N, C-alpha and C positions, 0 to 999 in steps of 0.2 A: 348687317349680316343678312345674307340671302339664304332662305331655306326652301327646299323643294320636297314636296310630299307626293308620293305616288299612291295610287289606289286602283282597285279593280282586278287585282290578280286573283288566282284561285285554281281549282282543279277542273278539268274538262276532258271529255273523251275526244279522241282523234276525229277530226272533221268539224269540231265545234268552234265556237267563237268566244272571244273575250274582248273587252274594251278597257284599256288602261287609261288612267288620267294622271296628270301631274300638274300641280299648282305651285307657283312660287309665291313666297311671302317674305316679308322683311323690308329692308330699305328699298326705296323706289329705284328702279333701274330700267334701262332699256337694253335690249339684247339684240345681237346679230342673228342668232339662231337658237333653236332648241332641238334636242335629239333624244333618241332612245338607244340604249345599249343593253346587252344581256351577257350573263355569265353562267354557263352550265358547270356542274360539278367537275372539278379536275381540268377545266379549260380556261383559257384566257378570256377576258372580257372582250366582246366583239360589237362592232357597230351594227345597228339594226336600221335606223331611219333618222332623217333630220329634215327640218324645214327651215329655210332661209326667209326671214320675215320680209325683207325689202322686196323680194321678188315672188314670194310665196312658192318658190320652187321646192320640190321635195326630192329626196334621194333615198334609195333603199339598198340594202344588201341584196345580192342576187338570190340568196336563200329565202328571202321573204317577199320578193317582188311579185306582185299580182295577188298576194294574199293579205298583206298588211297595208294599212293606210294611215299616214300621219296627218294630223290636222291640229289646228289650235287657234288661239286668240292672242295676238301679240300684245294688245293693250292690257290684257289681264295676265300676261306671262303664263299662259296655260297651254298645255299640249296634250293631245290624245293619241292613242295608238289603237286602231281597230284591227283586231287580229281574227282573220277568218281561215277556214280550212286548216285548222291547227294540226300539227304533226307531233309525235312524241319527241322528235329532235328539237322542237321549239321549247322544251322544258328548260327553264333557267330562271335566275333572278333577273328581273328587268329593272333597269335604272334610267331615269331621265336626267338630263343635264342641260345646262344653259351656257351658251357661248356669248359673252359680253362683246368681244371683238372677234373677228375672224381669226382662225388659227388654233384656237384651243377652247376646251370646255372648262369653265371656271368654277362651277358649282354643280354638285351632284346630289341626287336624292338618296334615300336609304335603301331603296330597292323594294320590289314586290315580287313574290314568288308566283310563277306560272308553271303548272304541272299538267302535262297532256298524257293521258294514258291510252294505250292501244286497245 
């Protein structure tokens, strides 16, 4: 069984920064990618960022491009999300996920709350 645990969420004022971390544990596995998603109250879960391990290429939602940075350690199945210049609309529960093979995310964390006040 694979478990993902996020940490680093909290409350911050607009313009501030937070760094989220996600560590995978459980059975040994290799993954294709890891990513971050978020879900605001009353909204669908949406993609935020992902990193493809084989190429270390990163992808971002337009809403966070230039403000958020995803990074990580493939060998440790750990991923981070550095969030700068936070806005109230970034308020959401943030989830990390791991994609064992391309095409789907197979395991999800329990989420960590990020609240940005104006």
